[in-house]
Residue, then its C-alpha position, 0 to 999 in steps of 0.5 A: x500499500x505504501x508504494x502508491x503514495x510514494x509513486x505519487x510523491x515521485x511523480x509530483x517531484x519530477x513534474x516540479x523539476x521539469x517546471x523549473x527546467x522550462x525556459x520562461x518562454x513557456x511561463x509567460x514569455x519572461x526573458x531567459x539567458x539564450x542557449x548557446x546556439x541561439x542566433x541574433x536575428x529577426x525572430x526570438x528563437x531559430x527553429x530547427x535542430x541544434x548544431x553539433x558540437x564544434x570540432x577545431x580540427x575540422x576547421x583545418x585546411x591546406x592548399x593541397x587538400x583544397x586545390x591549388x586554384x582555391x587554397x581554402x574550401x569555402x562553400x558559403x556564397x561570400x568571403x573574405x580574408x584580410x591582413x588588417x595592418x596592410x589591408x591586403x586581401x589575402x583570400x576572397x570569394x564574391x567579395x563585392x556581392x551585396x548581401x544582408x549583413x544582419x547583426x554584423x551591422x552592429x560593428x558600425x553601430x559600435x563604431x559610431x558610438x565610440x566615435x561619439x565617446x572619443x569626441x566627448x559627445x557622450x560618456x559611458x555613464x550617461x543614463x539612457x532611458x528606453x523608448x517606445x521605439x527601442x522596446x518594439x524591436x524584434x529579435x535578440x533583446x534584453x527585453x527592455x521596457x519603456x522607461x527603464x534606464x541603463x548607463x550607455x556602457x551597459x547598453x554598448x555591452x548588450x549590443x557587443x555581447x548580446x547583440x540586443x536590438x532594443x539596446x542598439x536602438x537606444x544607443x542610436x537615439x542617445x548618441x544622435x537624437x533619433x535612429x534616422x540621424x544615427x543611420x545617417x552617421x553610419x552611412x557617412x562613416x561607411x562612405x569615409x571608409x570606402x565601403x562603396x557597396x554598403x548602405x544601412x537602414x537601421x543600427x540593428x541589422x534586422x531585414x529591411x529593403x536597402x539594407x546591404x554590405x559585402x564581405x570586403x566592406x565588412x572586412x574594411x569596417x572591421x579593420x577600422x575597428x581593430x586599428x582605431x578602437x581596440x577597446x571596441x574589439x575587447x568588448x566584442x571579445x566577452x563571451x558572457x556577461x550580466x546586466x544589473x536589473x534588480x527592479x525586475x521580477x526575474x532579476x537581479x541579473x540578466x545574462x548576456x551571451x556572445x554567439x561568436x563561438x570562436x572565442x571559446x576554442x580558436x586560438x587568438x580569437x578576440x572579437x567582432x560580431x556574428x549575425x543571422x536573419x532568414x534573409x541573411x543566412x549565417x554571417x560572422x566577422x571575426x578577428x584573431x591574433x597569433x605570433x603577432x600577426x592579425x587576420x580578419x575573416x568574414x563569411x556571409x550567407x552560410x547555411x548553418x552556424x557550424x559551417x560559418x564557424x568552420x569556414x571562418x576558422x579555415x580562412x584564419x588558418x590559412x592566413x596564419x599558415x602562409x602569411x606574416x605582418x611586418x610593422x613599418x610605422x605604429x600610429x603617431x610615429x613622427x617623421x621629418x621635420x618638413x619646413x612650413x613656408x609662410x606658416x604659423x609654425x617653422x616646421x611639421x613632423x608628419x605621421x602615418x594616416x593609419x598604422x602602417x605594415x605589410x603582409x608578406x609570405x612567411x620566410x620573406x619578412x627580413x627582405x621587406x625594405x621601406x622609404x620615406x618620401x618627404x619634401x624639404x618644404x611645404x607652403x601654408x596653409x595646411x590642413x589637419x590630415x593633409x597628405x605631405x608625403x609617404x612611405x613606400x614598402x618593397x619586397x625584393x624590389x617590388x612594391x607591397x604597400x604605401x602609407x600617406x604621411x599627413x600633417x598632425x595638426x592644422x597650420x595657418x599662414x604666418x602673421x607679420x611678426x612670425x613671417x619676420x621671425x622665420x625670415x631671420x631663422x632662414x637667413x642665418x640658417x646653414x642647413 
């Protein structure tokens, strides 16, 4: 007789365990930490079977395995491998084909936000209140409600790690006043970076008519982030983080997970961004460093997260196995001086427009040479960033890269007293 009550208690206990294990989606659509294989995109969860565990060994590919004509086996419709120090494209497949970039768009969202931070227009500690427009965003979100307030730093973390669409819209509204004004900044920056086949419609990457980019343009955008905002890349390298939401009934913490699984197993992987929508397929712009050489790999339109990750790893493997980077001029390195005729200063010391280096086949780095080409004198006025010379790098006599040397600050025309002083200096100068 005692077995029947015991069985009832056992059944009740199992039911309780199952209920606590159910995601809150089955309990009223409260937000829960997404499973590691959940992608950002147009809908909350992607249907279909879970991905099989990733095998790092499966990512290896050599020229002999895939044929000399195509040294990397890539089945995704579009891909690029770039060495960012030089900007050299090492591998490309349909690199300029316009495609939906999905949440890889958020790299530009972060760039515009970091531009505003650097210019002092906003602060990481700024309080940002969630608007109705931000709350309405579908896809991956932090389930922000109208009137909730987060710091800008928390929202940037939510964009970079959790790919949160509501956070991306809130960032856009805070930085530029409106989503439309922010998108205008995104497109202006794309034009500045030479992203000639890119047009943004929103800061989230959600599917929209006229919202497109290419693997090459995404590599350019990623290169800019790597060279100019290491703190941005560091943010995208965080695999898991928490938001403090003590006011929520399912608080006090909200878990963020990064969908860039290369961070967990690919040697040296340290950033950028994944993306997925039905229109885009699986996309990834990833970067990694090995032995002092950095590579950027972009894959667009893969059929699965596993395929995307393996093919990005193949691209990175190929780059690291066959090429190395040679740094020639770090950011801010001064050259010259160059005299300024009739200027408010006597001379300037030009600097590289960006960090400058070249990528060359492994084993040839000791044969790289470079020449600094500067005039003895330039005439005022000179604009900040104006090219006044260049560095040219060669390998075995063949040019492998060049970089403009620019004025580090603006120089106006000299006034009368400055002209007299400079004339006297020139008269008594023997060099």
